[in-house]
Each structure stands twice: as C-alpha cells, then as structure tokens.
DRENGU-542326 format. One record per residue: z, x, y of N, C-alpha, C, O in turn; chain. Coordinates in nm, 4 decimals. Layout:
// DRENGU-542326
REC     n.up   n.east  n.north    ca.up  ca.east ca.north     c.up   c.east  c.north     o.up   o.east  o.north mol
REC        Z        X        Y        Z        X        Y        Z        X        Y        Z        X        Y   A
...
END
This chain:
// DRENGU-542326
REC     n.up   n.east  n.north    ca.up  ca.east ca.north     c.up   c.east  c.north     o.up   o.east  o.north mol
REC   9.7144  19.4271   3.0186   9.8320  19.4025   3.0718   9.8047  19.3442   3.2028   9.6941  19.3454   3.2569   A
REC   9.9168  19.2906   3.2535   9.9374  19.2169   3.3906  10.0547  19.2622   3.4550  10.1640  19.2632   3.3984   A
REC  10.0355  19.3013   3.5761  10.1637  19.3319   3.6486  10.1535  19.2827   3.7984  10.0488  19.2913   3.8626   A
REC  10.2633  19.2338   3.8456  10.2747  19.1835   3.9651  10.2833  19.2544   4.0899  10.3924  19.3105   4.0997   A
REC  10.2149  19.2705   4.1794  10.2242  19.3399   4.2871  10.3061  19.3316   4.3901  10.3371  19.2130   4.4020   A
REC  10.3647  19.4061   4.4829  10.4387  19.3954   4.6233  10.3916  19.2757   4.7059  10.4568  19.1838   4.7555   A
REC  10.2576  19.3025   4.7072  10.1834  19.2001   4.8153  10.1504  19.0573   4.7230  10.0545  18.9869   4.7547   A
REC  10.2296  19.0254   4.6182  10.1890  18.8805   4.5333  10.0586  18.8826   4.4965  10.0065  18.7722   4.4804   A
REC   9.9801  18.9963   4.4759   9.8975  18.9748   4.3902   9.9029  18.9992   4.2338  10.0185  19.0040   4.1917   A
REC   9.8144  19.0139   4.1480   9.8267  19.0722   3.9908   9.7375  19.1533   3.9805   9.6242  19.1250   4.0195   A
REC   9.7702  19.2860   3.9200   9.6662  19.3756   3.8716   9.6536  19.3662   3.7165   9.7506  19.3642   3.6407   A
REC   9.5449  19.3615   3.6843   9.5030  19.3532   3.5345   9.4420  19.4685   3.4760   9.3472  19.5221   3.5333   A
REC   9.4883  19.5140   3.3633   9.4042  19.6422   3.3064   9.4037  19.6351   3.1652   9.5043  19.5940   3.1074   A
REC   9.2917  19.6737   3.0952   9.2603  19.6606   2.9627   9.1525  19.7841   2.9378   9.0814  19.8438   3.0187   A
REC   9.1661  19.7972   2.8122   9.0723  19.9209   2.7489   8.9945  19.8561   2.6543   9.0115  19.7393   2.6195   A
REC   8.8887  19.9497   2.6024   8.8129  19.9142   2.4726   8.7781  20.0347   2.4327   8.7320  20.1246   2.5030   A
REC   8.8071  20.0373   2.2843   8.7925  20.1574   2.2159   8.6204  20.1820   2.2050   8.5684  20.2876   2.2411   A
REC   8.5588  20.0897   2.1604   8.4237  20.0976   2.1773   8.3613  19.9595   2.1979   8.4339  19.8608   2.1862   A
REC   8.2320  19.9457   2.2277   8.1779  19.8122   2.2702   8.0495  19.8275   2.2204   7.9868  19.9324   2.2066   A
REC   8.0048  19.6778   2.1862   7.8687  19.6848   2.1089   7.8164  19.5319   2.1760   7.8904  19.4356   2.1960   A
REC   7.7035  19.5372   2.1976   7.6414  19.4496   2.3212   7.7483  19.3541   2.3847   7.7707  19.2336   2.3727   A
REC   7.8001  19.4459   2.4503   7.9018  19.3536   2.5391   7.8468  19.3177   2.6639   7.8394  19.4125   2.7422   A
REC   7.8088  19.2170   2.7030   7.7646  19.1720   2.8436   7.8795  19.1796   2.9396   7.8843  19.2630   3.0299   A
REC   7.9823  19.0792   2.9143   8.0892  19.0994   3.0170   8.2325  19.0201   2.9849   8.2505  18.9452   2.8889   A
REC   8.3209  19.0506   3.0780   8.4641  19.0023   3.0407   8.4853  18.9067   3.1927   8.4486  18.9278   3.3083   A
REC   8.5606  18.7972   3.1296   8.6041  18.7318   3.2381   8.7607  18.6999   3.2162   8.8066  18.6682   3.1065   A
REC   8.8429  18.7130   3.3435   8.9675  18.7215   3.3138   8.9999  18.5904   3.3791   8.9450  18.5538   3.4831   A
REC   9.1110  18.5052   3.3006   9.1338  18.3880   3.3025   9.2708  18.3689   3.3257   9.3441  18.4605   3.2885   A
REC   9.3374  18.2418   3.3943   9.4717  18.2268   3.4246   9.4863  18.0766   3.3938   9.3960  17.9938   3.3817   A
REC   9.6144  18.0596   3.3839   9.6682  17.9393   3.3469   9.8088  17.9399   3.3986   9.8634  18.0498   3.4091   A
REC   9.8740  17.8330   3.4318  10.0125  17.8411   3.4565  10.0909  17.7533   3.3534  10.2133  17.7545   3.3404   A
REC   9.9888  17.6650   3.2711  10.0708  17.6109   3.1589  10.0363  17.6547   3.0091  10.0946  17.6320   2.9032   A
REC   9.9210  17.7252   3.0390   9.8836  17.7903   2.8677   9.7961  17.7294   2.7965   9.7633  17.7644   2.6832   A
REC   9.7342  17.5958   2.8819   9.6229  17.5168   2.8055   9.5038  17.5231   2.8967   9.3976  17.5739   2.8606   A
REC   9.5216  17.4748   3.0063   9.3846  17.4719   3.1072   9.3773  17.5807   3.1798   9.4615  17.6015   3.2671   A
REC   9.2514  17.6884   3.1498   9.2308  17.8132   3.2141   9.1182  17.7758   3.3033   9.0302  17.6901   3.2937   A
REC   9.1498  17.8744   3.4020   9.0627  17.8944   3.5214   8.9936  18.0406   3.5170   9.0636  18.1293   3.4682   A
REC   8.8808  18.0715   3.5567   8.8157  18.1943   3.5627   8.8407  18.2545   3.6835   8.7933  18.2033   3.7849   A
REC   8.9150  18.3663   3.6912   8.9640  18.4487   3.7948   8.8652  18.5458   3.8731   8.8517  18.5652   3.9939   A
REC   8.8012  18.5996   3.7632   8.6907  18.7060   3.8094   8.6215  18.7615   3.6623   8.6798  18.7718   3.5544   A
REC   8.4966  18.7897   3.6892   8.3846  18.8373   3.6086   8.3640  18.9890   3.5924   8.3355  19.0314   3.7044   A
REC   8.3654  19.0726   3.5183   8.3370  19.2052   3.5358   8.2332  19.2295   3.4104   8.2444  19.1843   3.2965   A
REC   8.1346  19.3091   3.4604   8.0168  19.3473   3.3745   8.0836  19.4401   3.2524   8.1803  19.5112   3.2798   A
REC   8.0368  19.4376   3.1365   8.0806  19.5155   3.0099   7.9591  19.6062   3.0106   7.8555  19.5831   3.0730   A
REC   7.9845  19.7183   2.9300   7.9243  19.8371   2.8917   7.8027  19.8285   2.8361   7.7183  19.9141   2.8624   A
REC   7.7770  19.7296   2.7556   7.6629  19.6994   2.6666   7.7185  19.7611   2.5503   7.8044  19.6993   2.4875   A
REC   7.6733  19.8999   2.5046   7.7164  19.9496   2.3854   7.7725  20.1006   2.4249   7.7044  20.1889   2.4772   A
REC   7.8845  20.1081   2.3951   7.9493  20.2396   2.4067   8.0329  20.3064   2.2796   8.1010  20.2373   2.2039   A
REC   8.0235  20.3997   2.2711   8.1217  20.4821   2.1556   8.2566  20.5213   2.1631   8.3382  20.5509   2.0758   A
REC   8.2646  20.5139   2.3157   8.3913  20.5850   2.3864   8.4768  20.4900   2.4620   8.4275  20.3928   2.5193   A
REC   8.5928  20.5139   2.4633   8.7253  20.4377   2.5136   8.6612  20.4242   2.6896   8.6216  20.5162   2.7611   A
REC   8.6675  20.3178   2.7124   8.6561  20.2543   2.8548   8.7438  20.1707   2.9020   8.7667  20.0639   2.8451   A
REC   8.8033  20.2073   3.0097   8.9261  20.1336   3.1059   8.8515  20.0467   3.2119   8.7524  20.0723   3.2804   A
REC   8.9327  19.9327   3.2034   8.8818  19.8255   3.3145   8.9963  19.7659   3.3761   9.1004  19.7560   3.3112   A
REC   8.9877  19.7187   3.5126   9.0776  19.6467   3.5819   9.0252  19.5383   3.6887   8.9123  19.5271   3.7364   A
REC   9.1291  19.4696   3.7095   9.0814  19.3582   3.8034   9.1781  19.3139   3.8668   9.2829  19.3713   3.8372   A
REC   9.1895  19.2184   3.9584   9.3008  19.1972   4.0602   9.2952  19.0407   4.0694   9.1852  18.9946   4.0996   A
REC   9.3741  18.9727   4.0527   9.3825  18.7978   4.0939   9.4553  18.8102   4.2240   9.5740  18.8411   4.2344   A
REC   9.3714  18.7826   4.3247   9.4242  18.7753   4.4678   9.5205  18.6705   4.4881   9.6096  18.6889   4.5710   A
REC   9.5146  18.5669   4.4258   9.5867  18.4140   4.4495   9.6871  18.4036   4.3211   9.6782  18.2894   4.2759   A
REC   9.7536  18.4605   4.2675   9.8128  18.3773   4.1701   9.9021  18.2917   4.2094   9.9437  18.2912   4.3253   A
REC   9.9519  18.1896   4.0973  10.0309  18.0598   4.1580  10.1822  18.1319   4.1865  10.1922  18.2485   4.1482   A
REC  10.2666  18.0874   4.2328  10.4145  18.0904   4.2545  10.4529  18.0315   4.0900  10.3870  17.9483   4.0277   A
REC  10.5629  18.0929   4.0489  10.5987  18.1152   3.9085  10.5572  18.1676   3.8087  10.5372  18.2874   3.8289   A
REC  10.5305  18.1315   3.6939  10.4780  18.2091   3.5801  10.3150  18.1616   3.5584  10.2702  18.0473   3.5502   A
REC  10.2476  18.2852   3.5528  10.1159  18.3012   3.5436  10.0666  18.3684   3.3906  10.0982  18.4771   3.3421   A
REC   9.9941  18.2811   3.3455   9.9660  18.3345   3.1994   9.8141  18.3819   3.2050   9.7264  18.3057   3.2455   A
REC   9.7862  18.5180   3.1601   9.6289  18.5569   3.1628   9.5633  18.6035   3.0118   9.6159  18.6751   2.9266   A
REC   9.4622  18.5533   3.0102   9.3694  18.5894   2.8921   9.2528  18.6491   2.9509   9.2149  18.6343   3.0671   A
REC   9.1924  18.7264   2.8494   9.0618  18.8239   2.8575   8.9671  18.7457   2.7814   8.9913  18.7279   2.6620   A
REC   8.8447  18.6878   2.8416   8.7328  18.6433   2.7546   8.6231  18.7349   2.7265   8.5495  18.7482   2.8243   A
REC   8.5938  18.7922   2.6396   8.4759  18.8966   2.6223   8.3626  18.8362   2.5713   8.3703  18.7720   2.4665   A
REC   8.2508  18.8489   2.6355   8.0941  18.7785   2.5904   7.9702  18.8616   2.5481   7.8893  18.9167   2.6228   A
REC   7.9717  18.8597   2.4495   7.8262  18.9352   2.4064   7.7144  18.9000   2.4737   7.7084  18.7977   2.5420   A
REC   7.6076  18.9916   2.4572   7.4631  18.9533   2.5129   7.4249  18.8195   2.4415   7.3605  18.7335   2.5018   A
REC   7.4604  18.8055   2.3293   7.3844  18.6677   2.2654   7.4776  18.5455   2.2861   7.4547  18.4388   2.2292   A
REC   7.5834  18.5637   2.3690   7.6726  18.4564   2.4054   7.8148  18.4405   2.3486   7.9126  18.3916   2.4053   A
REC   7.8038  18.5024   2.1999   7.9294  18.4685   2.1302   8.0480  18.5479   2.2050   8.0299  18.6621   2.2472   A
REC   8.1598  18.4858   2.2173   8.2772  18.5374   2.2947   8.3838  18.5387   2.2321   8.3823  18.4470   2.1499   A
REC   8.5117  18.6181   2.2273   8.6256  18.6141   2.1882   8.7529  18.6264   2.3032   8.7405  18.6865   2.4098   A
REC   8.8467  18.5737   2.2695   8.9592  18.5717   2.3832   9.0945  18.6468   2.3336   9.1511  18.6251   2.2265   A
REC   9.1280  18.7240   2.4167   9.2544  18.8019   2.3708   9.3811  18.7458   2.3577   9.3833  18.6248   2.3805   A
REC   9.4777  18.7925   2.3305   9.6163  18.7385   2.3268   9.6432  18.7042   2.4795   9.5686  18.7554   2.5630   A
REC   9.7271  18.6356   2.5127   9.7917  18.6135   2.6392   9.9169  18.6915   2.6994  10.0253  18.7107   2.6443   A
REC   9.8906  18.7170   2.7795   9.9935  18.8077   2.8619  10.0367  18.7133   2.9729   9.9646  18.6242   3.0177   A
REC  10.1811  18.7447   3.0202  10.2397  18.6641   3.1387  10.3056  18.7402   3.2212  10.3864  18.8243   3.1818   A
REC  10.2712  18.7134   3.3762  10.3485  18.7626   3.4869  10.3980  18.6629   3.5674  10.3385  18.5564   3.5840   A
REC  10.5478  18.7024   3.6401  10.5986  18.5875   3.7249  10.5900  18.6388   3.8757  10.6192  18.7496   3.9208   A
REC  10.5465  18.5377   3.9331  10.5397  18.5663   4.0966  10.6330  18.4690   4.1590  10.6262  18.3461   4.1565   A
REC  10.7228  18.5468   4.2164  10.8365  18.4860   4.2684  10.9673  18.4982   4.2259  10.9890  18.6057   4.1700   A
REC  11.0664  18.4193   4.2344  11.2094  18.4418   4.1627  11.2043  18.4304   4.0325  11.1217  18.3524   3.9853   A
REC  11.2759  18.4923   3.9607  11.2507  18.4843   3.8134  11.3441  18.3560   3.7648  11.4497  18.3166   3.8143   A
REC  11.2720  18.3054   3.6541  11.3527  18.1924   3.6049  11.3234  18.1854   3.4545  11.2595  18.2750   3.3994   A
REC  11.3650  18.0909   3.3960  11.3483  18.0692   3.2742  11.2073  18.0027   3.2248  11.1692  17.9034   3.2869   A
REC  11.1212  18.0556   3.1078  11.0114  17.9697   3.0947  10.9978  17.9908   2.9709  11.0568  18.0803   2.9104   A
REC  10.8995  17.8908   2.9088  10.8706  17.8769   2.7495  10.7420  17.8366   2.7619  10.7249  17.7461   2.8435   A
REC  10.6201  17.8883   2.6894  10.5083  17.8478   2.6613  10.4914  17.8486   2.5006  10.5416  17.9307   2.4239   A
REC  10.4004  17.7267   2.4633  10.3883  17.7006   2.3216  10.2384  17.6884   2.2943  10.1914  17.5780   2.3218   A
REC  10.1631  17.7700   2.2508  10.0276  17.7376   2.2411   9.9663  17.7627   2.0786  10.0475  17.8074   1.9977   A
REC   9.8631  17.7421   2.0437   9.7846  17.6240   2.0806   9.8300  17.4824   2.0800   9.9184  17.4855   1.9945   A
REC   9.8249  17.3904   2.1127   9.8505  17.2624   2.0835   9.7355  17.1730   2.1136   9.6909  17.1737   2.2283   A
REC   9.6855  17.1006   2.0282   9.7357  17.1097   1.8853   9.7218  17.2240   1.8272   9.6396  17.3121   1.8521   A
REC   9.8183  17.2207   1.7352   9.8175  17.3555   1.6190   9.7643  17.3018   1.4737   9.7684  17.1824   1.4439   A
REC   9.7213  17.3888   1.3995   9.6636  17.3473   1.2401   9.7534  17.4975   1.1730   9.7903  17.4782   1.0571   A
REC   9.7811  17.6012   1.2149   9.8612  17.7063   1.1166   9.9478  17.7951   1.2142  10.0700  17.7813   1.2092   A
REC   9.8929  17.8842   1.3017  10.0045  17.9625   1.3832  10.0235  17.9029   1.4927   9.9407  17.8162   1.5208   A
REC  10.1091  17.9221   1.5662  10.1725  17.8828   1.7052  10.2605  17.9724   1.7828  10.3775  18.0002   1.7564   A
REC  10.1884  18.0145   1.8828  10.2491  18.1116   1.9277  10.3494  18.0720   2.0459  10.3151  17.9836   2.1244   A
REC  10.4882  18.1443   2.0612  10.5880  18.0946   2.1156  10.6245  18.2307   2.2280  10.6816  18.3299   2.1827   A
REC  10.5926  18.2246   2.3500  10.6368  18.3066   2.4615  10.7264  18.2650   2.5537  10.7071  18.1639   2.6212   A
REC  10.8508  18.3528   2.5661  10.9457  18.3104   2.6272  10.9909  18.4171   2.7183  10.9790  18.5374   2.6953   A
REC  11.0483  18.3596   2.8330  11.1364  18.4478   2.9384  11.2863  18.3857   2.9606  11.3155  18.2960   3.0397   A
REC  11.3614  18.4452   2.8844  11.4875  18.3820   2.8782  11.6192  18.4698   2.8789  11.6353  18.5369   2.7770   A
REC  11.7033  18.4789   2.9644  11.8034  18.5625   2.9455  11.8981  18.5392   2.8408  11.9416  18.4241   2.8399   A
REC  11.9533  18.6344   2.7305  12.0590  18.5853   2.6543  11.9965  18.4876   2.5325  12.0657  18.4122   2.4643   A
REC  11.8407  18.5060   2.5186  11.7942  18.4323   2.4170  11.8433  18.4557   2.2757  11.8343  18.5703   2.2315   A
REC  11.8965  18.3556   2.1964  11.9742  18.3852   2.0664  11.9171  18.2825   1.9796  12.0011  18.2493   1.8959   A
REC  11.8145  18.2237   1.9680  11.7418  18.1632   1.8669  11.6255  18.0801   1.8944  11.6306  18.0207   2.0021   A
REC  11.5224  18.0617   1.8233  11.3814  17.9763   1.8257  11.4177  17.8772   1.7186  11.4503  17.9207   1.6081   A
REC  11.4151  17.7525   1.7406  11.4246  17.6654   1.6361  11.3053  17.5336   1.6411  11.2580  17.4719   1.7365   A
REC  11.2846  17.5244   1.5062  11.1750  17.3862   1.5092  11.2631  17.2724   1.4675  11.3598  17.2724   1.3912   A
REC  11.1909  17.1475   1.5550  11.2696  17.0197   1.5322  11.1590  16.9347   1.4918  11.0389  16.9481   1.5152   A
REC  11.2461  16.8087   1.4009  11.1228  16.7163   1.3543  11.1388  16.5863   1.4948  11.2219  16.6031   1.5840   A
REC  11.0812  16.5099   1.4929  11.0382  16.3930   1.5749  11.2029  16.3153   1.6100  11.2398  16.2508   1.7081   A
REC  11.2819  16.3582   1.4735  11.3978  16.3145   1.5081  11.5342  16.3963   1.5568  11.6533  16.3664   1.5472   A
REC  11.4648  16.5156   1.6149  11.5828  16.6000   1.6451  11.6466  16.7032   1.5356  11.7215  16.7933   1.5732   A
REC  11.6100  16.6836   1.3872  11.6569  16.7528   1.3188  11.5989  16.9053   1.2656  11.4825  16.9073   1.2255   A
REC  11.6633  17.0102   1.2647  11.5832  17.1360   1.2374  11.5422  17.1669   1.1129  11.6214  17.1748   1.0190   A
REC  11.3993  17.1894   1.1003  11.3442  17.1996   1.0007  11.2762  17.3284   0.9476  11.2250  17.3985   1.0349   A
REC  11.2691  17.3616   0.8490  11.2109  17.5306   0.7991  11.0829  17.5492   0.8003  11.0009  17.4850   0.7347   A
REC  11.0543  17.6663   0.8990  10.9133  17.7153   0.9096  10.9144  17.8875   0.9438  10.9808  17.9363   1.0353   A
REC  10.8385  17.9557   0.8628  10.8443  18.0889   0.8944  10.8191  18.1322   1.0384  10.7246  18.0892   1.1045   A
REC  10.9111  18.2219   1.0844  10.9211  18.2531   1.2346  10.9252  18.3949   1.2223  11.0091  18.4511   1.1520   A
REC  10.8098  18.4747   1.3091  10.7898  18.6089   1.2939  10.8399  18.6542   1.4158  10.7960  18.5899   1.5111   A
REC  10.9053  18.7298   1.4398  10.9335  18.7825   1.6094  10.8168  18.8747   1.6746  10.7606  18.9628   1.6095   A
REC  10.7901  18.8487   1.7937  10.6966  18.9405   1.8619  10.7585  19.0271   2.0026  10.8789  19.0392   2.0252   A
REC  10.6833  19.0655   2.0621  10.7376  19.1509   2.1766  10.8038  19.0716   2.2765  10.9102  19.1018   2.3305   A
REC  10.7186  18.9434   2.3034  10.7567  18.8596   2.3887  10.7731  18.6977   2.3506  10.7609  18.6046   2.4302   A
REC  10.8053  18.6882   2.2016  10.8308  18.5676   2.1646  10.8418  18.5953   2.0068  10.8986  18.6826   1.9411   A
REC  10.7562  18.4736   1.9710  10.7598  18.4715   1.8205  10.6286  18.3759   1.7794  10.5828  18.2974   1.8625   A
REC  10.5759  18.3871   1.6555  10.4910  18.2991   1.5945  10.5261  18.2406   1.4889  10.5609  18.3108   1.3939   A
REC  10.5266  18.0911   1.4762  10.5817  18.0113   1.3998  10.4544  17.9725   1.2918  10.3508  17.9252   1.3385   A
REC  10.4672  17.9933   1.1591  10.3711  17.9404   1.0808  10.4124  17.7710   1.0325  10.5122  17.7371   0.9689   A
REC  10.3055  17.6844   1.0834  10.3128  17.5486   1.0722  10.2076  17.4983   0.9606  10.1834  17.3799   0.9373   A
REC  10.1592  17.5907   0.9066  10.0385  17.5373   0.7812  10.1002  17.4516   0.6855  10.0264  17.3674   0.6345   A
REC  10.1943  17.4542   0.6577  10.2618  17.3850   0.5609  10.3537  17.2269   0.6072  10.4116  17.1494   0.5311   A
REC  10.3397  17.2198   0.7491  10.3788  17.0947   0.7889  10.2849  16.9746   0.7797  10.1647  16.9983   0.7921   A
REC  10.3227  16.8546   0.7604  10.2484  16.7520   0.7551  10.2258  16.7329   0.9134  10.3005  16.7743   1.0020   A
REC  10.1177  16.6681   0.9273  10.0360  16.5973   1.0860  10.1631  16.5444   1.1498  10.2439  16.4891   1.0752   A
REC  10.1910  16.5553   1.2837  10.3002  16.5084   1.3502  10.3412  16.5724   1.4803  10.2821  16.6760   1.5107   A
REC  10.4307  16.5274   1.5587  10.4895  16.5642   1.6524  10.6263  16.6551   1.6369  10.7165  16.6094   1.5667   A
REC  10.6446  16.7923   1.7060  10.7779  16.8567   1.6721  10.8097  16.9263   1.8105  10.7375  16.9346   1.9099   A
REC  10.9325  16.9720   1.7903  10.9612  17.0148   1.9130  11.0147  17.1752   1.9029  11.0971  17.2102   1.8184   A
REC  10.9577  17.2623   1.9973  10.9928  17.4128   1.9668  11.1153  17.4258   2.0582  11.1019  17.4214   2.1805   A
REC  11.2283  17.4410   2.0022  11.3707  17.5001   2.0984  11.3983  17.6211   2.0958  11.4457  17.6704   1.9934   A
REC  11.3767  17.6902   2.1997  11.4668  17.8496   2.2456  11.5865  17.8003   2.2985  11.5870  17.7153   2.3875   A
REC  11.7315  17.8683   2.2290  11.8528  17.8540   2.2834  11.8831  17.9703   2.3493  11.8670  18.0788   2.2935   A
REC  11.9299  17.9599   2.4744  11.9595  18.0796   2.5871  12.0955  18.0496   2.6020  12.1521  17.9541   2.5486   A
REC  12.1592  18.1528   2.6931  12.2953  18.1337   2.7295  12.2907  18.0488   2.8676  12.3900  18.0462   2.9403   A
REC  12.1870  17.9885   2.8969  12.2045  17.8911   3.0271  12.1744  17.7286   2.9548  12.1796  17.6197   3.0120   A
REC  12.1453  17.7559   2.8242  12.0988  17.6205   2.7863  12.0000  17.6157   2.6638  12.0083  17.7059   2.5804   A
REC  11.8987  17.5063   2.6468  11.7868  17.4899   2.5527  11.6804  17.4941   2.6309  11.6924  17.4229   2.7306   A
REC  11.5675  17.5593   2.6209  11.4259  17.5003   2.6694  11.3564  17.4513   2.5461  11.3706  17.5034   2.4355   A
REC  11.2768  17.3431   2.5732  11.1845  17.2908   2.4623  11.0569  17.2560   2.5092  11.0238  17.2307   2.6250   A
REC  10.9974  17.2572   2.4204  10.8384  17.2265   2.4297  10.8020  17.1288   2.3113  10.8570  17.1328   2.2013   A
REC  10.7014  17.0395   2.3479  10.6661  16.9752   2.2353  10.5238  17.0483   2.1458  10.4413  17.1256   2.1945   A
REC  10.5264  17.0155   2.0566  10.4234  17.0807   1.9474  10.3436  16.9717   1.8648  10.4115  16.8963   1.7952   A
REC  10.2326  16.9591   1.8656  10.1524  16.8703   1.7444  10.0536  16.9532   1.6840   9.9608  17.0255   1.7203   A
REC  10.1180  16.9091   1.5589  10.0411  16.9556   1.4203   9.9050  16.8659   1.3995   9.9098  16.7451   1.4226   A
REC   9.7977  16.9211   1.3602   9.6871  16.8513   1.3307   9.6132  16.9255   1.2392   9.6362  17.0425   1.2089   A
REC   9.5014  16.8375   1.1847   9.4289  16.9257   1.0664   9.2715  16.9295   1.1187   9.1860  16.9888   1.0529   A
END
C-alpha cells in the first residue's frame, strides 16, 4: 500500500505471509509507469514461516501521480515484481496508466477519473474493437492475446472527457 502523508512524503507498507531465501526488497517509483527508479532497499528476513510487516518512506515523491512497485530479490539473484499501486501528490486530477507497453497478452489499465463510465479499445483508425476487459479495484485488465501486432488506443470515458493512451501489441 502507498499513502500520501501531510508532509508530502509517501508511506509504503507491505507484508509477507512467509519468506524463503529472501535477500531484500527494493521499492521503485515511476511517474509514467515505464521508467522505474529505486527509492530504497530494505533487507529481507531470509527464511521465515511467520507473517512479517515492512514499511518504507519515499521522502521526495514527484508532484502528480506516483506509481510504486516492490521488487523482491532472493539470495540467488532471482527477483519478482509486485503489482503497481499509485498515490497522488498535490491537487487531484485525472490520470490514466496503461502497462506493459509493448504488451503480448494482458494489459493493466489504472485510472483515477471522476464519473468513469467506460473503457474502450480502439484500433489505429479509431474504431472500437472487441477485447475481454475485466474490472479491477483501480481499473481493468484487457486481454490482447488474440489481437494482431500493431498500435491501439485505450480510452477511458469520464464525465469531463476521454483520456487515451497508446498501446502497442507485439509478440
């Protein structure tokens, strides 16, 4: 979880049910959802069979929407990355994040929009195309595995207009 603090920092928390050969965690931040920088690194517990709670602070988040993810690295160097969470610093505004780009199978759509009433996938001619869209807590997941290689647009329609982001499907 990521939570903006009154002093314009971001408090990040997470927990593990158990750990096996866990060397460390790296908290990463992005403002676009594609280029990630390391904020801080915390040691892992190695091996643990009990739930452990962790927290970190981002002392200098950027103004606007900040995306965070957690990279967990084992002693052998193997790492996994968590889902992305977001937090807004400053005045509220509408945002839309589409990742990964390029995509091969599933695309995550994260949005902060008042009165959101639809997600659409458009081809390069602006025509709506069918793709399975599954709602999530903060957006949706689009299955693009059946689409031909190419460029598409993800559009989120809200009460104040339409936000769009480019999506590239590759194999």
